[in-house]
N, C-alpha and C positions, 0 to 999 in steps of 0.2 A: 896393284898394292897401293899406288899413289891415291887412287880413288878411294880405297878403304881407308887410308890414313886421315883424307880429308874428311871422310865421313864420321870416323872417330872423333876429329878435333870439333867437327859441326854437333855432334852430338853432346860433346862435354860442354860446348859452348852453350847450346840450346839447354841444357840441364841447369848451367850456371845462370843463364838469363831467367828460368823458370824459378830457380830458387831465390835469386834476387827480387822477382815480382812477388812471390808469396811472401817473403820476409817483409818487403813493403807494404803488402796488402794487410797482412798481421798488425804493423805499426799503425796504419790507418784505422782499423777496426779498433784497436785499443785506444787511440785518440778519440775516436767517435763515441766510445764507450764512455770514457772518463768525461767527455762533454755532456754527455746525457745524464750521466750521474750528478755532475755539477749543476745542470740545470734543474733537476728534481730536488736536489738540496736547496738551492737559492728559493726555489718557490714553495717549499714546504712551509705550512702555516706555524709548525713550531719553531721555525728558524727566522721569524719574523724581525726579531730584534738582534740577531746574530748571524746574520747573512755570510758575512766575510769569514767570520771566525769558524763558521760551521763548513765552508767551502775548503777552508785551509785544513781543517781536520780531516775532512774526505780525502783531501789529495795526500794527505800524510798517511792515512790507512791504506790507500791505494798502494803507495810505495812500501810501506811496511810489509803489506801482504805478499808482495813480489820479492823481498829481500830477506827479511829476518825470518818471517813465516812461524813465529811463535805465538801462542795464545797471550792476550792481555787482559788486564781486569778494567771494567769500566763502571764507574759509580752511576746508580739509579735508584729510585723509588725508597726513598725513607733512609739512605745510607747504605743501602745494599749494594753487592758487588755482583756484576755479570762477567763470567769468564767469557772471553770473544775469541774465537779460533778464525784464523783468516780465511777459511773455506767455507764459513758459515754465512749465507744470507740473511739471517736473523740477527746475527751479531752487527753485519754492516748497517742494516737499518736502524739499530739502536745508536751507532756510531753517527751515521749521516743525519738522522732525524730527531735524535734525543729521545727521551722518555715517551712521548706521545706520538710514536712513529705512525700509528694509525689514528690519526688526530680527532676525526669526529667521533669515532666509536669509543677511544679511550677518554675523551672528553665526557661523553655520557657516562661512563663507568665511574669517573672521579665525583660525579654530582649524584650519581644515583646509588652506588654501594656504601655500605654502613659495617661498622664493626659488628662483628657477630654473624654476618652473613655466609652462607654457603654458595661457592661457585664451582663451576665444572670448566676446565680448559681442553677441550676435544680437539687434538692436533697441537699438542704443546710445543713442540719442537725442542729448543734448547731451554726454554722456560722463561724468555723474557715477558711474556703476556702473564704467565703463572706468578712471577715474582711481583708485577705489578698489581694483580688481582689480590695477592697476600698481603701487600700493603694497605690496600683499601679495607679488607675485611678484618685487620688485626685491631686490637686483640679479640681472642674468642671466635673468629671466623675460621672456616675452613675452605681449602681449595683441592680439588681432585683434578690432577694432570694426568692426561693420557696421550701417549706417544708410543707409536709402534717401531719406528726406524731405530735399530740397535745403537748407532753412533749418537744420535740426537737424544735418545733415552738416557745414555750414559752421561751426557754432558747436562741434561735435564736434571739427574739426580746429583750430579756435581755442584749445580748451582743452587739448588735446594739446600744441600748439606752445608756448603760453603757459607750460606746465610743463616743457618741454624734454624732452618724452617722443617725439619724433619716431623715434628710434632703437630704441625697445622697444615701441612701439604702431604697429599697422599699421591705417589706416582705409580700409575698403572701402564706397564709396558704392553701394549697391545693396540690392535685397530679397532675403532668403533664400526660395527656392522650392524646388519639386521639379525644376525644370529650367532651365538657362540661356536667357537671352533678354530680352525686354522685358514689362512689364506697366503697368497703370494703376494708380496710387497716389493715394489720397486725401489732400488737404491742407487745412489750415485746422483740424483737430481736435487738433494739438499731439500728445501721447502716444498718442491715440486713433486716429491716421492708420493706415491698412491698406492692403493690396493688396485692389483692387475687383474682384469677380466679375462677369462679363458685361460688360454695356455700360458704356463710360466715363461717369463723372459729370461734371457741369459742374465741381465743384471737384475736379479730378484732374490728375496730371501723368504723363507716360510715364516710367518708371525702368528701368534695366536689372535683371535678375534673376541671381542666382548659386546655386549649391548649396553645401551644407556639404562635400561630398566635394571640390569644387573649391577651397573655402576652405583646406581642412585637408590638401591633397595633400602638402605637404612638411613638415608640423608634427610629425610623430612622435607620441608619447604626449601627449595632452590632458588636464590634470588637471581641467578644469571647463569646461563650456559652458554659457551662460545663453541661453535662447529666450524672448524677451518679444516677441511678434510680433502681437498683437491678433487672434488667431484663425488665423494662419499656422503655428502650431506642428506640426500634423500634415503638412502639405505640405513643411515644411522638413525634418522626418525622413525623407518618401519620398525626398528628395534626399540621403541619408545613408546610402545601403545599404553603401558601402565602410566608413566609420566605424563603423556599428553591427555589419556583421559581422565586423571585426576588433577589436572592443571597445576601439578607440583612445581614446575618451573615458572616463574613469575616473568621472567624476559629472556628470549633467546638471541643471540647474535649470531647470524648464519652467513657464511660465503655462499653466495648463489650464484656461481658462473654457469650459464645455461649450457654451453657445449662440453664443460667439464663434466656436468652431471649426467648428460647424455651418454658420454664416452665411457662413464663408469656404469652405465646400465640402467640409470635413473631417469627421472623425468622433473624438469623444474616446475611445470605446471602441476603435477600431481603432488609433488611436494609441498607446493603453496595450498593445494586443495585440502591435503592432510591437515596442515595446520589450521587453515580456516575451520574446517569441520570440528577442530579440536578445540576451538573456542579462542583462536589468536588474531590478533589484528596486526597491520604491518605497519611500520614507521621508519623513518630517518630522524637524526637529530640535528636540530638548528643549533649549532654552537654560540653563535651571537645572541639569538634570541633565547636561548636556553629552554627550549621547548621541543616537543616532539611534532615530527610533520607526519600525519597520518597517510597511508597509502592505500591505493585499491591494489588488488592482487596483479592487474595488468601492468600497474606502474612499478612493480617489483624486478626492475631489469638491471639494477646495478650490482656491484660485486658484493657488498656487505648490506644487510638489512636486519633490523630488529623485528621480531615476533613476539608481542606483548599481550599476555593473558588479558582478555576483555574484563575477567573478573577482578584482575589486580590494576587495571590501567590508571584507575584515579590515584592509587597509592603510588604507582611509579612517577606519574605527573608531580604529586605533592612533594615526593623526594627531590625531583629535579628543581622544583621552585625554592627549596629550603635554603 
């Protein structure tokens, strides 16, 4: 009996030690996560002239997320307001890095887009990029925002409606794919949610799918189309044969992460070949020099790149120079 009691005491002591270790490990991970966030906030180009204020804001948001846990409204883009929920990475990016959270790409858009332009936001999430585009193309412009995740789409519609943009922004709750139908879509991963290949996962929902050709059937010339689909970019372009064949989109901004595209059943190299065959060239944007830097297909290895219609290349450069 004595041996049994000692074993029990030892078991409880060991369990307590494990519990303390795990709690300490969680605190360490949280600490290093906050340090990592602050490093990114400090280095971000949009925070160049307000680093200390931006870091203080980031720390405040981290504390707020863990205590109050209610959405707040953050000012952005020509007096608009974005409702930011504590569990949203897109909202955090806006708070950490300000309006130009994707600095090079959004700086390009600010110089390139004009009032009256039409734009597509594929993978709109809660609508931070959608509101940004809407501010650039108004008055008279139009934005088509596409988002399949039910929670994100609800928040997207909320941000569109709260800013009085219902007449100029169309929200389509669907996944962009190579054909119309339905598909399994992951949930619970926020901005990393994606179409599920093969058998449906436990944390997935069935969502409608649409194609870019269907979305853009009556849009005419499209100045800008963003595709941030967590690996689904190649399949999305496979559903845009009419758009690509007619060169209707002047400029694409595409997230081209190779391993994600392969995981989704696509091919990074085949996607680039499709764009090249359709008359597009590749580029990044030099913010300081305010010009495009042309890329060969084998140089397109970064996360985001521009695919620009060769027919419209001079017009795009002219806009950037104005």
